[in-house]
Backbone of each chain as ProteinMPNN parsed JSONL, in Angstrom:
{"seq_chain_A": "XXXXXXXXXXXXXXXXXXXXXXXXXXXXXXXXXXXXXXXXXXXXXXXXXXXXXXXXXXXXXXXXXXXXX", "coords_chain_A": {"N_chain_A": [[116.214, 189.921, 52.413], [113.659, 190.184, 49.863], [111.209, 192.541, 50.329], [109.388, 194.291, 49.162], [107.946, 193.253, 46.371], [107.081, 194.265, 43.965], [108.753, 196.427, 43.387], [111.166, 195.228, 43.741], [112.574, 195.607, 46.226], [114.737, 195.351, 48.931], [114.807, 194.242, 52.422], [117.009, 195.341, 53.653], [117.5, 197.724, 52.223], [115.165, 199.096, 52.825], [115.382, 199.351, 55.587], [117.667, 200.95, 55.705], [116.617, 203.281, 54.594], [114.76, 203.969, 56.553], [116.459, 204.441, 58.707], [117.682, 206.63, 57.717], [115.866, 208.579, 58.078], [113.279, 208.232, 57.073], [110.213, 207.955, 58.257], [107.597, 207.194, 57.92], [105.342, 205.089, 56.018], [104.892, 206.272, 53.556], [107.086, 208.017, 53.391], [109.131, 206.114, 53.233], [108.5, 204.946, 50.81], [108.984, 207.088, 49.11], [111.697, 207.363, 49.481], [112.892, 204.907, 48.681], [111.298, 203.589, 46.84], [109.755, 201.48, 47.79], [106.729, 199.728, 48.364], [105.036, 201.333, 46.862], [103.552, 200.54, 44.727], [101.556, 197.999, 44.383], [101.049, 197.923, 47.067], [100.82, 195.921, 48.987], [102.876, 195.234, 50.689], [103.018, 197.194, 52.541], [102.068, 196.964, 55.187], [104.021, 195.395, 56.349], [106.211, 197.078, 56.003], [105.443, 199.194, 57.65], [105.53, 197.874, 60.105], [108.238, 197.396, 60.222], [109.221, 199.994, 60.413], [108.254, 200.732, 62.946], [109.666, 198.881, 64.531], [112.327, 199.614, 64.023], [112.336, 202.271, 64.964], [111.738, 201.852, 67.612], [114.017, 200.515, 68.392], [115.758, 202.554, 68.123], [114.95, 204.561, 69.909], [113.953, 203.199, 72.061], [111.302, 201.298, 73.703], [108.26, 203.068, 74.149], [109.419, 205.507, 73.912], [111.741, 205.887, 75.349], [115.19, 206.35, 75.442], [117.337, 203.786, 74.614], [120.006, 203.801, 74.756], [120.658, 205.474, 76.696], [122.321, 206.151, 79.738], [121.544, 204.253, 82.582], [120.195, 205.593, 85.625]], "CA_chain_A": [[115.084, 189.389, 51.647], [112.852, 191.185, 49.179], [109.951, 192.814, 51.016], [108.517, 194.838, 48.113], [108.222, 192.461, 45.173], [106.812, 195.096, 42.775], [109.924, 197.248, 43.102], [112.359, 194.443, 44.099], [113.281, 196.357, 47.264], [115.064, 194.443, 50.026], [114.65, 194.745, 53.795], [118.199, 196.158, 53.945], [117.297, 199.077, 51.657], [114.079, 199.737, 53.581], [115.942, 199.702, 56.897], [118.562, 202.1, 55.473], [115.767, 204.459, 54.39], [114.185, 204.337, 57.861], [117.542, 205.004, 59.529], [118.045, 207.935, 57.161], [114.843, 209.572, 58.402], [111.94, 207.927, 56.548], [109.517, 207.404, 59.421], [106.241, 206.739, 57.567], [105.39, 204.232, 54.826], [105.017, 207.172, 52.399], [108.491, 208.468, 53.352], [109.943, 204.985, 52.765], [108.203, 204.832, 49.379], [109.679, 208.176, 48.413], [113.142, 207.173, 49.588], [113.467, 203.729, 47.995], [110.31, 202.997, 45.927], [109.089, 200.3, 48.354], [105.332, 199.878, 48.784], [104.309, 202.39, 46.142], [102.739, 200.029, 43.613], [100.329, 197.304, 44.83], [100.843, 198.325, 48.46], [100.617, 194.778, 49.894], [103.967, 195.127, 51.666], [103.033, 198.373, 53.425], [101.9, 196.535, 56.582], [105.337, 194.95, 56.823], [107.064, 198.279, 56.074], [105.046, 199.92, 58.867], [106.058, 197.111, 61.253], [109.699, 197.607, 60.237], [109.439, 201.366, 60.917], [108.039, 200.678, 64.401], [110.768, 198.127, 65.141], [113.552, 200.428, 63.934], [112.216, 203.438, 65.846], [111.829, 201.352, 68.995], [115.441, 200.226, 68.649], [116.464, 203.839, 68.169], [114.617, 205.347, 71.111], [113.456, 202.33, 73.119], [109.841, 201.279, 73.764], [107.657, 204.168, 74.915], [110.158, 206.746, 73.698], [112.938, 205.989, 76.188], [116.403, 206.041, 74.691], [117.962, 202.604, 75.21], [121.445, 204.03, 74.93], [120.814, 206.351, 77.848], [122.886, 205.462, 80.901], [120.572, 204.227, 83.669], [120.645, 206.288, 86.841]], "C_chain_A": [[114.336, 190.529, 50.956], [111.509, 191.329, 49.897], [108.937, 193.35, 50.006], [108.856, 194.122, 46.813], [107.985, 193.28, 43.902], [108.072, 195.87, 42.382], [111.239, 196.528, 43.366], [113.22, 195.204, 45.121], [113.483, 195.442, 48.48], [114.829, 195.091, 51.388], [115.821, 195.651, 54.173], [117.995, 197.593, 53.459], [116.219, 199.829, 52.432], [114.596, 200.209, 54.936], [116.873, 200.922, 56.771], [117.744, 203.379, 55.344], [115.198, 204.936, 55.72], [115.251, 205.011, 58.72], [117.992, 206.369, 59.009], [116.922, 208.955, 57.331], [113.465, 209.317, 57.829], [111.14, 207.23, 57.644], [108.044, 207.115, 59.188], [106.381, 205.883, 56.308], [105.537, 205.095, 53.567], [106.456, 207.659, 52.244], [109.383, 207.368, 52.775], [109.751, 204.819, 51.25], [108.947, 205.876, 48.574], [111.184, 207.931, 48.374], [113.659, 206.007, 48.747], [112.47, 202.989, 47.106], [109.612, 201.751, 46.475], [107.642, 200.639, 48.7], [104.53, 200.888, 48.004], [103.447, 201.855, 44.992], [101.494, 199.295, 44.122], [100.018, 197.609, 46.295], [100.7, 197.178, 49.449], [101.689, 194.704, 50.975], [103.959, 196.276, 52.67], [102.865, 198.009, 54.897], [103.251, 196.117, 57.157], [106.294, 196.141, 56.952], [106.735, 199.067, 57.344], [105.575, 199.213, 60.118], [107.572, 197.318, 61.367], [110.032, 198.996, 60.786], [109.321, 201.368, 62.442], [109.223, 200.024, 65.102], [112.052, 198.961, 65.162], [113.502, 201.608, 64.895], [112.315, 203.019, 67.306], [113.278, 201.059, 69.353], [116.23, 201.517, 68.839], [116.22, 204.565, 69.49], [114.135, 204.503, 72.282], [111.941, 202.38, 73.173], [109.318, 202.428, 74.628], [108.472, 205.443, 74.852], [111.424, 206.883, 74.523], [114.171, 205.575, 75.379], [117.156, 204.904, 75.372], [119.449, 202.808, 75.463], [121.738, 204.932, 76.128], [121.379, 205.56, 79.045], [121.863, 205.451, 82.036], [121.115, 204.888, 84.93], [120.754, 205.32, 88.003]], "O_chain_A": [[114.373, 191.677, 51.399], [110.768, 190.358, 50.05], [107.781, 192.928, 49.987], [109.913, 194.349, 46.223], [108.614, 193.023, 42.875], [108.416, 195.96, 41.204], [112.309, 197.123, 43.237], [114.416, 195.416, 44.917], [112.536, 194.843, 48.989], [114.673, 196.307, 51.5], [115.65, 196.614, 54.921], [118.277, 198.551, 54.178], [116.332, 201.032, 52.67], [114.292, 201.317, 55.379], [116.864, 201.811, 57.623], [118.102, 204.42, 55.894], [115.152, 206.135, 55.995], [114.988, 206.018, 59.376], [118.593, 207.16, 59.736], [117.0, 210.062, 56.799], [112.553, 210.108, 58.069], [111.363, 206.053, 57.927], [107.311, 206.824, 60.134], [107.398, 205.937, 55.618], [106.221, 204.704, 52.622], [106.99, 207.713, 51.136], [110.262, 207.626, 51.953], [110.707, 204.584, 50.511], [109.474, 205.593, 47.498], [111.858, 208.239, 47.391], [114.738, 206.097, 48.163], [112.755, 201.878, 46.659], [108.95, 201.036, 45.723], [107.361, 201.699, 49.258], [103.443, 201.273, 48.436], [102.707, 202.608, 44.359], [100.452, 199.931, 44.278], [98.861, 197.56, 46.713], [100.481, 197.42, 50.635], [101.443, 194.173, 52.057], [104.81, 196.323, 53.559], [103.446, 198.661, 55.765], [103.582, 196.44, 58.298], [107.088, 196.208, 57.89], [107.635, 199.55, 58.031], [106.014, 199.86, 61.068], [108.116, 197.405, 62.468], [110.999, 199.161, 61.53], [110.166, 201.927, 63.141], [109.722, 200.519, 66.112], [112.764, 199.013, 66.165], [114.49, 201.917, 65.562], [112.894, 203.725, 68.132], [113.716, 201.32, 70.473], [117.206, 201.579, 69.586], [117.14, 205.105, 70.104], [113.928, 205.024, 73.378], [111.338, 203.366, 72.751], [109.861, 202.72, 75.693], [108.253, 206.362, 75.641], [112.119, 207.893, 74.414], [114.159, 204.543, 74.708], [117.564, 205.013, 76.528], [120.069, 202.104, 76.26], [122.889, 205.129, 76.519], [120.951, 204.437, 79.314], [121.361, 206.507, 82.423], [122.294, 204.775, 85.265], [121.117, 205.721, 89.108]]}, "seq_chain_B": "XXXXXXXXXXXXXXXXXXXXXXXXXXXXXXXXXXXXXXXXXXXXXXXXXXXXXXXXXXXXXXXXXXXXXXXXXXXXXXXXXXXXXXXXXXXXXXXXXXXXXXXXXXXXXXXXXXXXXXXXXXXXXXXXXXXXXXXXXXXXXXXXXXXXXXXXXX", "coords_chain_B": {"N_chain_B": [[73.577, 184.043, 56.156], [77.075, 183.536, 56.407], [78.787, 180.491, 55.789], [80.781, 179.086, 58.259], [82.62, 177.045, 57.819], [83.088, 177.106, 55.08], [84.236, 179.625, 55.018], [86.565, 179.088, 56.496], [87.788, 177.238, 54.795], [88.219, 178.846, 52.553], [90.016, 180.572, 53.718], [92.154, 178.811, 54.053], [92.691, 178.29, 51.388], [93.694, 180.772, 50.647], [96.095, 180.824, 52.119], [97.391, 178.646, 50.932], [97.657, 179.568, 48.329], [99.527, 181.587, 48.614], [101.632, 179.943, 49.346], [101.955, 178.357, 47.011], [102.874, 180.328, 45.233], [105.089, 181.468, 46.587], [106.832, 179.246, 46.914], [107.176, 178.617, 44.221], [108.425, 180.849, 43.081], [110.799, 180.81, 44.513], [111.756, 178.353, 43.641], [112.346, 178.861, 40.948], [114.255, 180.878, 41.237], [116.262, 179.532, 42.66], [116.938, 177.663, 40.73], [117.969, 179.372, 38.818], [120.208, 180.264, 40.187], [121.626, 177.941, 40.138], [121.21, 175.869, 41.896], [120.046, 173.11, 41.536], [118.855, 170.836, 42.74], [117.514, 171.703, 45.046], [115.848, 173.504, 43.798], [114.237, 171.772, 42.302], [112.895, 170.454, 44.33], [111.484, 172.59, 45.593], [109.862, 173.312, 43.466], [108.307, 171.031, 43.082], [106.942, 170.961, 45.543], [105.487, 173.327, 45.358], [103.697, 172.666, 43.328], [102.342, 170.581, 44.57], [101.034, 172.049, 46.549], [99.283, 173.479, 44.996], [97.627, 171.432, 44.206], [96.412, 170.942, 46.629], [94.967, 173.304, 46.879], [93.106, 172.858, 44.856], [91.682, 170.679, 45.923], [90.517, 171.882, 48.182], [88.961, 173.806, 46.92], [87.137, 172.166, 45.548], [85.783, 171.124, 47.727], [84.655, 173.409, 48.885], [82.842, 174.084, 46.87], [81.209, 171.812, 46.916], [80.018, 172.254, 49.361], [78.378, 174.286, 48.753], [79.411, 176.81, 48.549], [81.458, 179.599, 47.341], [84.543, 179.287, 45.867], [87.283, 181.283, 46.837], [89.638, 182.702, 45.012], [90.816, 185.042, 44.786], [92.129, 186.31, 46.786], [95.318, 187.125, 47.657], [97.79, 187.07, 49.84], [100.464, 189.205, 51.113], [103.9, 188.296, 50.603], [107.363, 187.387, 51.237], [110.552, 187.363, 49.51], [113.428, 185.409, 49.439], [116.873, 186.476, 49.532], [118.934, 184.805, 49.442], [119.795, 181.274, 49.845], [119.527, 180.299, 52.624], [117.763, 182.285, 53.61], [115.525, 181.868, 51.965], [114.778, 179.328, 52.842], [114.199, 179.877, 55.544], [111.985, 181.568, 55.239], [110.213, 179.765, 54.125], [109.902, 177.987, 56.249], [108.575, 179.637, 58.12], [106.221, 180.069, 56.704], [105.15, 177.444, 56.521], [104.779, 176.873, 59.209], [102.742, 178.626, 59.851], [100.794, 177.634, 58.121], [100.328, 175.045, 59.131], [99.251, 175.652, 61.649], [96.909, 177.037, 60.883], [95.569, 175.001, 59.546], [95.123, 173.179, 61.641], [93.445, 174.719, 63.25], [91.3, 174.903, 61.498], [90.483, 172.234, 61.307], [89.625, 171.817, 63.942], [87.487, 173.616, 64.018], [85.77, 172.482, 62.069], [85.142, 170.051, 63.31], [83.814, 171.0, 65.535], [81.444, 171.891, 64.468], [80.396, 169.626, 63.571], [81.113, 168.831, 60.988], [82.291, 166.376, 59.665], [83.224, 165.356, 57.319], [84.675, 167.412, 55.983], [86.597, 167.746, 57.954], [87.851, 165.264, 57.78], [88.991, 165.484, 55.289], [90.875, 167.46, 55.776], [92.533, 166.569, 57.865], [94.676, 164.659, 57.035], [96.213, 166.475, 55.659], [97.383, 168.033, 57.576], [99.4, 166.389, 58.606], [100.907, 166.115, 56.268], [101.816, 168.758, 55.828], [103.256, 169.091, 58.162], [105.284, 167.25, 57.757], [106.589, 168.422, 55.632], [107.422, 170.764, 56.871], [109.201, 169.684, 58.706], [111.158, 168.673, 56.979], [112.134, 171.057, 55.905], [113.184, 172.263, 58.218], [115.196, 170.473, 58.74], [116.901, 170.949, 56.571], [117.716, 173.506, 57.207], [119.026, 173.023, 59.573], [121.061, 171.41, 58.618], [122.591, 173.279, 57.217], [123.558, 174.758, 59.363], [125.069, 172.777, 60.577], [126.958, 171.697, 58.652], [127.825, 173.865, 57.292], [127.215, 176.69, 55.137], [128.344, 176.819, 52.54], [129.104, 174.172, 51.915], [126.645, 172.91, 52.074], [125.279, 174.202, 50.002], [126.828, 173.341, 47.862], [126.052, 170.723, 47.808], [123.636, 170.901, 46.607], [123.946, 171.321, 43.977], [123.816, 170.194, 40.628], [126.216, 168.675, 39.474]], "CA_chain_B": [[74.761, 183.942, 57.025], [78.106, 182.792, 55.706], [79.156, 179.217, 56.411], [82.129, 179.22, 58.82], [83.532, 176.053, 57.227], [83.475, 177.672, 53.776], [85.17, 180.709, 55.344], [87.85, 178.492, 56.89], [88.404, 176.643, 53.588], [88.722, 179.957, 51.739], [91.226, 181.033, 54.411], [93.228, 177.864, 53.729], [93.028, 178.521, 49.972], [94.555, 181.971, 50.612], [97.426, 180.414, 52.606], [97.99, 177.761, 49.93], [98.03, 180.352, 47.144], [100.817, 182.205, 48.949], [102.627, 178.866, 49.302], [102.183, 178.039, 45.59], [103.664, 181.397, 44.615], [106.379, 181.64, 47.259], [107.686, 178.108, 46.548], [107.489, 178.619, 42.79], [109.425, 181.884, 42.78], [112.075, 180.33, 45.047], [112.21, 177.267, 42.753], [112.954, 179.433, 39.737], [115.457, 181.613, 41.639], [117.295, 178.528, 42.971], [117.367, 177.111, 39.436], [118.783, 180.423, 38.213], [121.48, 180.277, 40.908], [122.325, 176.677, 39.869], [120.922, 174.866, 42.932], [119.006, 172.36, 40.831], [118.132, 169.879, 43.598], [116.587, 172.485, 45.871], [114.865, 174.06, 42.856], [113.296, 170.697, 41.948], [112.056, 170.213, 45.516], [110.565, 173.718, 45.755], [108.888, 173.262, 42.367], [107.415, 169.91, 43.386], [106.079, 171.367, 46.661], [104.58, 174.343, 44.828], [102.632, 171.987, 42.576], [101.531, 169.872, 45.585], [100.176, 173.045, 47.215], [98.222, 173.793, 44.023], [96.665, 170.315, 44.281], [95.642, 171.184, 47.858], [94.0, 174.361, 46.538], [92.042, 172.224, 44.069], [90.861, 169.869, 46.838], [89.721, 172.793, 49.014], [87.953, 174.408, 46.037], [86.088, 171.157, 45.322], [85.002, 171.0, 48.965], [83.851, 174.639, 49.011], [81.733, 173.971, 45.907], [80.3, 170.781, 47.44], [79.279, 172.838, 50.487], [77.495, 175.337, 48.243], [80.079, 178.114, 48.613], [82.235, 180.038, 46.178], [85.979, 179.335, 46.196], [87.838, 182.625, 46.622], [91.039, 182.662, 44.596], [91.207, 186.418, 44.547], [92.943, 186.812, 47.889], [96.721, 186.69, 47.72], [98.448, 187.895, 50.857], [101.85, 189.576, 50.83], [104.944, 187.388, 51.069], [108.697, 187.896, 50.959], [111.403, 186.497, 48.691], [114.781, 185.366, 49.99], [117.983, 186.897, 48.663], [119.879, 183.683, 49.422], [119.114, 180.015, 50.176], [119.046, 180.242, 54.006], [116.578, 183.145, 53.754], [114.4, 181.191, 51.298], [114.36, 178.239, 53.733], [113.573, 180.486, 56.727], [110.657, 182.051, 54.846], [109.366, 178.582, 53.937], [109.593, 177.481, 57.592], [107.543, 180.524, 58.684], [104.998, 179.808, 55.935], [104.596, 176.138, 56.893], [104.31, 176.949, 60.599], [101.449, 179.295, 59.795], [99.855, 176.739, 57.434], [99.983, 173.953, 60.055], [98.355, 176.208, 62.671], [95.6, 177.342, 60.276], [94.919, 173.716, 59.279], [94.649, 172.629, 62.919], [92.289, 175.536, 63.632], [90.185, 174.559, 60.611], [90.007, 170.903, 61.711], [88.879, 172.001, 65.192], [86.222, 174.275, 63.672], [84.917, 171.509, 61.374], [84.646, 169.079, 64.293], [82.877, 171.677, 66.446], [80.125, 172.027, 63.816], [80.058, 168.269, 63.133], [81.405, 168.613, 59.571], [83.367, 165.377, 59.745], [83.752, 165.163, 55.964], [85.747, 168.391, 55.76], [87.662, 167.431, 58.917], [88.579, 164.103, 57.248], [89.794, 165.982, 54.167], [91.964, 168.318, 56.253], [93.432, 165.889, 58.809], [95.947, 164.195, 56.444], [97.007, 167.637, 55.192], [98.183, 168.492, 58.727], [100.606, 165.548, 58.625], [101.705, 166.459, 55.072], [102.492, 170.052, 56.036], [104.245, 168.889, 59.23], [106.429, 166.553, 57.151], [107.289, 169.437, 54.837], [108.069, 171.643, 57.85], [110.332, 168.926, 59.257], [112.191, 168.632, 55.934], [112.727, 172.4, 55.823], [114.006, 172.486, 59.421], [116.386, 169.635, 58.575], [117.809, 171.658, 55.656], [118.254, 174.653, 57.958], [119.951, 172.443, 60.543], [122.234, 170.96, 57.842], [123.4, 174.473, 56.941], [124.259, 175.072, 60.62], [126.031, 171.727, 60.92], [128.066, 171.474, 57.7], [128.207, 175.141, 56.697], [126.387, 177.073, 53.985], [129.003, 176.508, 51.258], [129.033, 172.726, 51.679], [125.237, 172.597, 51.814], [124.947, 174.685, 48.644], [127.522, 172.449, 46.913], [125.271, 169.479, 47.723], [122.405, 171.164, 45.85], [124.306, 171.552, 42.581], [123.82, 168.953, 39.835], [127.37, 168.538, 38.575]], "C_chain_B": [[75.829, 183.096, 56.335], [78.508, 181.553, 56.521], [80.586, 179.323, 56.948], [83.129, 178.226, 58.226], [84.011, 176.541, 55.858], [84.486, 178.802, 54.003], [86.546, 180.169, 55.695], [88.562, 177.903, 55.678], [88.957, 177.741, 52.681], [89.969, 180.575, 52.375], [92.407, 180.134, 54.091], [93.674, 178.032, 52.275], [93.977, 179.723, 49.866], [95.976, 181.629, 51.056], [98.138, 179.581, 51.538], [98.424, 178.543, 48.686], [99.339, 181.104, 47.375], [101.918, 181.154, 48.815], [102.981, 178.504, 47.851], [103.157, 179.052, 44.992], [105.04, 181.535, 45.24], [107.333, 180.492, 46.891], [108.112, 178.193, 45.084], [108.549, 179.67, 42.466], [110.794, 181.458, 43.328], [112.638, 179.18, 44.204], [112.955, 177.857, 41.555], [114.232, 180.2, 40.077], [116.585, 180.62, 41.943], [117.823, 177.895, 41.688], [118.318, 178.1, 38.747], [120.169, 180.478, 38.862], [122.283, 178.992, 40.667], [122.091, 175.597, 40.908], [119.735, 174.018, 42.478], [118.184, 171.451, 41.753], [117.095, 170.6, 44.462], [115.469, 173.06, 44.991], [113.8, 173.013, 42.532], [112.349, 170.436, 43.111], [111.016, 171.329, 45.699], [109.463, 173.676, 44.683], [107.834, 172.189, 42.635], [106.427, 170.303, 44.503], [105.055, 172.394, 46.187], [103.394, 173.68, 44.125], [101.735, 171.181, 43.52], [100.564, 170.841, 46.267], [99.018, 173.431, 46.292], [97.167, 172.691, 44.038], [95.797, 170.449, 45.544], [94.577, 172.248, 47.604], [92.816, 173.742, 45.801], [91.099, 171.423, 44.982], [89.97, 170.76, 47.697], [88.626, 173.466, 48.183], [86.793, 173.444, 45.806], [85.169, 171.064, 46.538], [84.11, 172.234, 49.174], [82.632, 174.541, 48.093], [80.71, 172.946, 46.385], [79.427, 171.334, 48.566], [78.372, 173.995, 50.047], [78.096, 176.73, 48.301], [80.792, 178.461, 47.324], [83.708, 180.084, 46.564], [86.547, 180.711, 45.865], [89.33, 182.527, 46.297], [91.605, 184.062, 44.385], [92.192, 186.922, 45.588], [94.358, 186.24, 47.833], [97.434, 187.626, 48.684], [99.9, 188.185, 50.462], [102.793, 188.484, 51.303], [106.296, 187.954, 50.671], [109.493, 186.875, 50.139], [112.828, 186.571, 49.223], [115.823, 185.834, 48.992], [119.078, 185.837, 48.623], [119.13, 182.435, 49.913], [118.665, 179.949, 51.646], [117.801, 181.114, 54.229], [115.344, 182.486, 53.13], [113.865, 180.073, 52.198], [113.656, 178.792, 54.973], [112.15, 180.962, 56.41], [109.694, 180.878, 54.662], [108.97, 177.982, 55.284], [108.458, 178.31, 58.204], [106.188, 180.263, 58.01], [104.334, 178.508, 56.381], [104.082, 176.142, 58.329], [102.914, 177.564, 60.642], [100.4, 178.371, 59.163], [99.39, 175.619, 58.371], [98.985, 174.463, 61.094], [96.963, 176.464, 62.104], [94.832, 176.048, 59.97], [94.339, 173.12, 60.557], [93.411, 173.389, 63.388], [91.063, 175.146, 62.803], [89.613, 173.192, 60.976], [89.14, 171.028, 62.961], [87.508, 172.629, 64.912], [85.253, 173.27, 63.04], [84.319, 170.515, 62.364], [83.617, 169.722, 65.22], [81.491, 171.851, 65.814], [79.687, 170.7, 63.174], [80.222, 168.059, 61.62], [82.601, 167.658, 59.485], [83.992, 165.097, 58.38], [84.896, 166.119, 55.681], [86.915, 168.116, 56.701], [88.515, 166.273, 58.382], [89.457, 164.498, 56.063], [91.051, 166.69, 54.687], [92.986, 167.586, 57.122], [94.741, 165.41, 58.174], [96.84, 165.338, 55.96], [97.88, 168.166, 56.324], [99.496, 167.716, 58.742], [101.509, 165.869, 57.44], [102.505, 167.738, 55.309], [103.551, 169.926, 57.136], [105.491, 168.201, 58.688], [107.27, 167.537, 56.337], [108.065, 170.391, 55.75], [109.315, 170.969, 58.419], [111.487, 168.886, 58.252], [112.915, 169.983, 55.856], [113.644, 172.664, 57.014], [115.282, 171.662, 59.339], [117.396, 170.34, 57.661], [118.506, 172.798, 56.387], [119.306, 174.176, 58.957], [121.226, 171.957, 59.837], [123.167, 172.134, 57.568], [124.203, 174.837, 58.192], [125.35, 174.047, 60.913], [127.228, 171.671, 59.973], [128.534, 172.772, 57.049], [127.434, 175.403, 55.417], [127.017, 176.625, 52.658], [128.883, 175.027, 50.915], [127.598, 172.305, 51.359], [124.872, 172.991, 50.381], [125.596, 173.787, 47.591], [126.717, 171.164, 46.729], [123.999, 169.668, 46.901], [122.65, 171.388, 44.36], [124.341, 170.221, 41.842], [125.014, 168.91, 38.906], [128.159, 167.278, 38.916]], "O_chain_B": [[75.521, 182.06, 55.746], [78.558, 181.575, 57.751], [81.508, 179.616, 56.188], [84.323, 178.51, 58.136], [85.187, 176.408, 55.518], [85.468, 178.92, 53.27], [87.565, 180.705, 55.262], [89.777, 178.04, 55.534], [90.034, 177.59, 52.105], [90.866, 181.043, 51.673], [93.523, 180.611, 53.882], [94.86, 177.932, 51.96], [94.938, 179.7, 49.097], [96.947, 182.082, 50.45], [99.324, 179.776, 51.27], [99.436, 178.218, 48.065], [100.156, 181.245, 46.465], [102.983, 181.416, 48.257], [104.155, 178.364, 47.508], [104.132, 178.687, 44.335], [106.038, 181.699, 44.538], [108.503, 180.731, 46.591], [109.253, 177.885, 44.741], [109.459, 179.419, 41.677], [111.823, 181.706, 42.699], [113.854, 179.047, 44.069], [114.045, 177.409, 41.2], [115.188, 180.181, 39.302], [117.728, 180.833, 41.537], [119.018, 177.624, 41.572], [119.333, 177.708, 38.172], [121.173, 180.707, 38.188], [123.479, 178.948, 40.955], [122.692, 174.525, 40.833], [118.607, 174.171, 42.946], [116.974, 171.31, 41.577], [115.953, 170.159, 44.587], [114.304, 173.096, 45.387], [112.609, 173.322, 42.491], [111.152, 170.224, 42.913], [109.836, 171.064, 45.927], [108.298, 173.965, 44.957], [106.638, 172.406, 42.443], [105.233, 170.015, 44.416], [103.888, 172.334, 46.572], [102.244, 174.08, 44.304], [100.524, 171.097, 43.312], [99.413, 170.493, 46.532], [97.905, 173.679, 46.756], [95.973, 172.959, 43.904], [94.612, 170.116, 45.534], [93.437, 172.12, 48.05], [91.662, 174.064, 46.086], [89.879, 171.482, 44.832], [88.803, 170.44, 47.921], [87.511, 173.675, 48.661], [85.626, 173.833, 45.857], [83.951, 170.943, 46.408], [82.958, 172.114, 49.589], [81.52, 174.879, 48.496], [79.503, 173.166, 46.281], [78.266, 170.953, 48.717], [77.687, 174.605, 50.868], [77.389, 177.722, 48.125], [80.74, 177.717, 46.344], [84.093, 180.822, 47.472], [86.333, 181.242, 44.775], [90.165, 182.303, 47.174], [92.713, 184.239, 43.879], [92.983, 187.829, 45.33], [94.561, 185.031, 47.946], [97.653, 188.803, 48.394], [100.48, 187.515, 49.608], [102.516, 187.816, 52.299], [106.377, 188.884, 49.869], [109.153, 185.693, 50.084], [113.368, 187.657, 49.431], [115.694, 185.629, 47.785], [120.036, 185.956, 47.859], [117.98, 182.524, 50.342], [117.52, 179.575, 51.903], [116.89, 180.719, 54.956], [114.252, 182.539, 53.696], [112.653, 179.888, 52.309], [112.641, 178.248, 55.408], [111.232, 180.782, 57.21], [108.513, 180.976, 54.996], [107.841, 177.522, 55.452], [107.498, 177.756, 58.741], [105.149, 180.24, 58.669], [103.122, 178.46, 56.595], [103.079, 175.499, 58.637], [102.03, 177.097, 61.36], [99.255, 178.328, 59.613], [98.206, 175.282, 58.403], [97.993, 173.795, 61.388], [95.959, 176.155, 62.745], [93.61, 175.994, 60.113], [93.214, 172.621, 60.566], [92.447, 172.789, 63.863], [89.947, 175.067, 63.316], [88.396, 173.005, 60.958], [88.065, 170.434, 63.044], [86.5, 172.226, 65.493], [84.081, 173.202, 63.411], [83.139, 170.174, 62.276], [82.662, 169.069, 65.642], [80.488, 171.947, 66.522], [78.76, 170.65, 62.365], [79.55, 167.209, 61.036], [83.741, 168.066, 59.266], [85.139, 164.659, 58.29], [85.955, 165.711, 55.203], [88.077, 168.232, 56.311], [89.739, 166.288, 58.507], [90.527, 163.928, 55.853], [92.138, 166.547, 54.127], [94.166, 167.935, 57.121], [95.815, 165.707, 58.698], [98.059, 165.192, 55.863], [98.972, 168.683, 56.087], [100.571, 168.301, 58.874], [102.731, 165.896, 57.579], [103.703, 167.801, 55.031], [104.605, 170.56, 57.069], [106.611, 168.512, 59.094], [108.5, 167.487, 56.354], [109.197, 170.776, 55.456], [110.353, 171.607, 58.591], [112.649, 169.046, 58.627], [114.14, 170.042, 55.756], [114.736, 173.212, 56.86], [116.333, 172.094, 59.811], [118.596, 170.334, 57.935], [119.704, 173.03, 56.222], [120.331, 174.826, 59.164], [122.326, 172.074, 60.377], [124.387, 172.003, 57.672], [125.381, 175.182, 58.1], [126.416, 174.389, 61.425], [128.373, 171.606, 60.418], [129.535, 172.778, 56.332], [127.046, 174.477, 54.704], [126.328, 176.122, 51.77], [128.597, 174.667, 49.773], [127.363, 171.462, 50.494], [124.247, 172.224, 49.649], [124.995, 173.504, 46.555], [126.694, 170.586, 45.643], [123.352, 168.687, 46.536], [121.721, 171.611, 43.584], [124.84, 169.229, 42.373], [124.87, 169.082, 37.696], [129.167, 166.988, 38.271]]}, "name": "protein", "num_of_chains": 2, "seq": "XXXXXXXXXXXXXXXXXXXXXXXXXXXXXXXXXXXXXXXXXXXXXXXXXXXXXXXXXXXXXXXXXXXXXXXXXXXXXXXXXXXXXXXXXXXXXXXXXXXXXXXXXXXXXXXXXXXXXXXXXXXXXXXXXXXXXXXXXXXXXXXXXXXXXXXXXXXXXXXXXXXXXXXXXXXXXXXXXXXXXXXXXXXXXXXXXXXXXXXXXXXXXXXXXXXXXXXXXXXXXXX"}
């Protein structure tokens, strides 16, 4: 779906940018032009960053891929 | 002190304005894709939501407030029909909840006139939500391709 309507940027592109290292809304804007015009979608972009980072490292910073002891 | 009922009505206007725009953009996109039947439905709903905005504006003015049409919250646009339907379901769920909250508020301050205006809207939005969920269920039952074929006017 399109998250940033000003730049016609989809959730897929935003997620790709986050996975490639864009970990703030400004970074995402620089990487794929999302959220840089009216800024209304920035709240959603920030929520997507949190969700992606949590999936990457697990809630509270714990890596979910780590083998439990 | 600001009137809580006027605040609630302006909150509903904000929700409806998102609905007007989200349905209208999906109507035009579906038309562009060739799904004329779905496009016609989305367009019709968009215009119905605009009529709701008008009714809420009239009520705000009657209560001595100023209708706020300036607030337009962010919304998303589907890249395909199932996404457009999912976004509409989420929108209607939020609209139904906000309407119920507004009815409860109106009754708590004894504004039965506004409550009477809003009550039938709850049923209208629930009917729309039910229709959307049925479309989503049809896609699951008969498959996306068959569902999309049923939306083409040929």
